[in-house]
N, C-alpha and C positions, 0 to 999 in steps of 0.2 A: 827659737825659730830662726832659721837661716834664710836670708833673702838675697837674691842676686838677679836683677831684672834682665840683664843681657843673657844670662843662662836660663831664664825662665824658672828660677829656683825659688821654691817656697817649701821648705823642708823642716818638719819638726824633728828635733833630735833630743835624746835623753840628756840628763845632767851629766851622766857618765861620759857620753860621747863629747859633750861640750868641754869637759875637763881634759879629755884626751887631745882635743884640738890645740890646747895651750902650748903643747910641745912643738907645734908646727908654726908658731908665730914667726920663727926664723927657720930658714931651710934646714931640714933634719932628715936623716934616713928613716925609712919605714921600719917599724919594729919587726922582729923575727916572728912570723906567724905561729911557729911551733910553741912560742912562749905565751901566746894570748889565750884567754878564755874564749869559749864559743861566742859569748855575747859580745866581747870586745872585737873579735874577728868579724862578726856581722856588722858591727858599727863601722869598722875600717873599710870593709868591702862596699858598704852603702856610700860612704864619703868619697871613695875613689870613683864609684860609678857615677855619682852626681857631679864629679869634677870639682868638689870642694877641696880635695887634695889632688895636686897634679905635679909631675916632675918640674923641678926648678927651671929647666930649660924651656918649658912650655908655658910657664906661669903668665907671662905677658900676653901671649896669644889667647889664652883662655879668659884672661881678665877683660879683653876686648869683646869677648863673646864669640861664639862659633859662626855667626851669621852676619851678612851685610844685607840690610833690608832693600826692598825695591824702590824705596823713596817715592819720587813722583813718576817713575817709569811705569810701563804697563805691568799689570798684575793679573794673575788668574785667580779670581775671587777677591776677597778683601785683603789688602795689605796688612800685615801684622808681624808679631815676633813670638818668641817662645813663651813670653808671659801671657799672651792671649790664649794659649792652648789650655791654660788652667781655668779660663773663663768660658768653657765650652757651653754652647747652647745646642739644643737638640737638632736644629736645622743645619748645623755645621758638621759635615761628615768627612771632608777631605783636607789634607794639608799638602801644599805644593812647596817643594824645596829645590833650588837649583844647585847643581854640582858642576861648576865650570872648570873641569879638570880634563886635560888630555895627557896626563903623565903616564897613562897605561898604553899609549900608542907608540909604535916604533919610530914614527916620524911626526913632525908637527902636522896635525890633521885639521886644525881649526875647530875641533869639537868643543873647546873651552867657551866658544861663543854660543853654543847651543841653547842654554837657558834663556838668554836675552832674545835670540831670534824666534824661539817658540812663543814667548810671551808677546812679542811684537805682532806676530801673525794671528794670535788667538783673538785679539780684539776685533778682527774683521768679521767674526762670525756672529756678531750682534749680542752675544751674551757677556756683558761686561761686569766688572766688579760692583757696579752701581745698581744692579737690578734690585727692585723692591720685592717683598713677599707677595706672591700671587701673580707676578708678571708672567705672561705666557710667551713662549717661543714657538713660532710657526716653522716647522721643518717641512717645507714643501717637498723636498727630495724624498723624505721618509713618509710623507703623507700622514703626519701626526702633529699634535699640539702638546707641548710640555708646559706644566705649571712649575715655575722656578721658585726655589727658596731664596731668601736674601743672600746676595753675593754668591750665588750658585752653591751655597752650603760649603764654601771653601775658604780657607785662609792661606794666603801666599806669604811665607815667612822670609822670602828672599833667597839669596845664594849663600852657600857655605863659604866662609872667609878663606881666601888664598893667602898663604904666607910665602914670600920669596925664598927660594932655596930649599923649601921643605920637600919631603918625599911623599909618595902616594899614601903610605900608611898613616902619616900624620894628618893629611887632608881627610882620609877615609875615617879616621877616628872621630873627627868633628861631624862628618856626615852621619855616621852610625849613631852618635850621641843625639843628634837632632831627630832622626827617625825614631829612635827608641823613645824619646820624650813624646813624640806625636802618638805613637802606638799606645803608650802607657795611659794617655788621656782619651783613648777611644777613637782616634782618627785613623783614616786610611791614608797612608803616605803615597804621594806621587812625586818621584824624583825626575828632574829634567837634567840629562847629561849634556855635555861631558861624553867621554869615550866609555866603552862598555865595561872597562875595569871597575868603574864606580859601583856596579850592580852588586858586588859582593858585600858591600857595607850595609845597605838597607836590608839585604837578605839576612845577614847576621843579626841585625837589630830585631827583625821580625821573629827569628828563631828563639829569641829570648822570651817571647810571649806565646809562641805556638809550638807545641811538642812535635808537630809534623807539618810539612809544607810540600806542595807540588809547585813546580816552576813551569810556566807557559812561556816559551821562548821563541820570539819571532826573529829570524835572522837568515842571511844568506850562508852564514858559516856556522859550524857547530861549536866553535870557541873552546875546543878541547886541545888546542896546540900549546904544549909547554916548550918554550924556547930556552935552552940552556945558555944561549949567548946573551940573554938579557940580564940586567943587574938583579932583578928579582923575579920570582916565578909568576907574580900577578901581572897580567897585561890584558888588553882588550881581546887578545886571541886565546887566553887561557882561563878566562874567568869562570867558565862552567866546569872545567876540569877541577878547579879548586872548590867550586860550589858543591860538587857532588861528594866532597870529603866532609862536608858539614853534617854533623849529627842532626837528624830530623828531616833531611831532604828525602822524600819518599818517591817522587816522580819528577822526571824532566821530559816535557813534551815540546819538541822543536818543530817549528813550522817555517817552510820556505827555503830549506837547505838546497844548495845547488852548485857546490864547488867541485873542481877537479883537483884531487890531492894525489901527490906522488908518495907512495909508501917507501920509506927508507929501507935499505937492505937490512935484514935481520929483525925487522919488526914483525911481530906475530899478531894475528887477529885476537881481539878480546871483546867481551861483551859485558853489558851491565843491564840486568832485567828491569831496572828502574827507568831506562831511557827508551823513549819512543819518538820517532820522527816521521814527518810527512814532507816530502820534497815539494819544491815549488811546482814542478810538473804535476805531481799527484794532487796538490791543492786545486789546480785549475779544473780538475774533474770531479771534485767533491763539494757538497754543500757544507756549510758550517755545522749543521746538525750531524752529518756523517763524520766530520772531523772530530767533534767532541763527544760522540755517542758513548764511548767507553770510559770516559774520564770520570773518576769518582766525584760525586756531588757532596760528599761529607768531608772532603779534604780542603783545607784552605789553600788558595793558589796565589803565587806571586807572578805577575805578568811583566816580562822584560821584552821591550820592543826596540830592536835595532833597525833604524830606517833603511839600512842597506838590504833588508828583505824585500823592499819594493823594487819594481822594475826601474832600471837606471834612467830611462827617459823621463820618468815621473819625479824621481828624487836624485838629481845629479849631485846635490850638495852633501856628500858624505865621503868618507875616506876610502872605503874598499868596495867599489861597485862590482857587481857580477851580472853577466848577461842573463836575461830571463827575469823571473821574479813575480811578485804579487801585484795585481792591479789595484787601483784605488778602491773601487766598490767591493772587491773581494776582501781587502784588508778591513774596510769599514764594517762589513757584515761579520767578519770573524771577531773583531773587537767587541761589537755590540752583543753578539751571541754569547761570548765568553763572560762579559760583564753582567748580562742578565741571568745567566743560568749557572754560573760558577760563583763560589765565594772568593772574590778577589779581595785580598787583604792588603795588597800593596802593589805598586807598579813603578817601572821606570821607562823612560823614552830617551834613547841615546843615539850618539853618532851623527847628529845634525851639525854640519860644519858651515863655516862662513866661506862664501865664494863671491866673485865680483858681480854676479847677476843682480839686477835690480830687485827681483822678487825671488825669495828663497823658497822653492817649491817643497823641499824636504821639510822645512820648518812649517810650512802651511799644512802639509799632510799630517804631520805629527800634532799640530795644534787642533786640527779637526778630530783626530782620534782621541786626544785628551778630552775634548768636549764630549765625545761619545761615551767615554768612561764616566764622566761626571753626570751625564743625563740618564744613564742606562736604567736606573731603578727609581727614577722620579715618576710621579703621576703623569700619564699621557693619555690623550684621546685621539681617536681617528679623525683626520682632517677631512671635512666634507666640502670646504670652500677655502680659498685663499683670500677672499674679500672680507676686510674688516674696516670699520669706520666708527 
C-alpha cells in the first residue's frame, strides 16, 4: 500500500509494481515503453498518473502536495484536503478548488485573487460551512425553503499551489490532478478562477471519466482567439478553441456573447456544427426554458462562467468588460434552470479580479451563483411565510 497524505494517495500496488519502484529510489530515466509487457506498462502508467513517479525537476513541488488549504480563512463547505475525498459520505456531493492563476491573461488582470474574493463574499449569504444536518435556509427572493445537508454537502480543498517562475502547463497539471481525484471519488468539482485559461484543465480531467461532454459557456467573448504573438497557444482568449480539439467534446453552447470583432484580411468563414450561441441581446428576450429547450438531457455538461458575461455596471471587477450583458436575475435564473434540468458534472467560475472598491460586486454575484449551483437539487418547499420563531 502506498500512502501520501498531501496527495490524498492510498493506493494498492502489486508486488511486481513495488519491485519496479526500487529502480527509482534515485533519479532514473523511464524505461522504454516498447520493451515493457502490457502489465508492466499499466503499472507504470498508473504510477505516473498518481504522481508516485514525477520528473526530477518537479519532485519537490509534488512532495509538498498540489494544494494550499484554506486554513482559518473563509471556506465554501467544510475545509479539507485530498485525503478527505476518500472518506466520502453520501451527503457530500461537491468539491471546491481554487485556481489562483492569471498566467493565461495578456496583462496582469488581478484574477489570481478570484478564489479568495469569492470565498469571502460567499459567507454573507448565510449558508456557512458550519451548518448542521437538517438546517433550513429561507430564500425569500425565491419564495422557497431549502433543507441543507451538513456543510452544504461540500468540501473545500483550498487552492492549487503556485510555484514562482513556473508556466501555466505546470500549474494546470496540478489543477487537473486535483479535479481528476475528486471526480474519481464521485464528487462534482467546482473550480474558482483565476483567468479563463484554467478551464481547460478541469475539462480534461472530466473527459478522463466521461466519454462525451457538452460545455455550457457564459461569456461576453467566444474565446476562440488564437494569438500567434503569445508564448503559448493557451490563453484566456483561446481556451475554447483548444477545448473543441479535445476528443469527447460534443457540444459548446455559449451564452451572452456581444463583441465587435474585426476579421483579418484573408480569413474565411468556417463553421462547427457542435457550436451554438445565444447573444446577450437574444438572451434578454428569451426565458431559460426557451434557451435550454433543445439541449440534450442525456449528455453530461460542464458549466464555465466568465463573470464578464454580466452587465459591466453590475460586475466592474473583471478584466475585459463589454457594454451590455446579462442582468443579475437573468443570470441567476439561467444558472438555476441549468443546474436543475441538466446533468452538470463540473463547473468553473472565472475572471473575478481585485479592484480598489470596498465591496467586490463581481465576487458577490459569483458567490451567489455558486450557492445556486449547490442548492439546485436539494429538497425545497414553497415558502408560505418568512416568520419563524
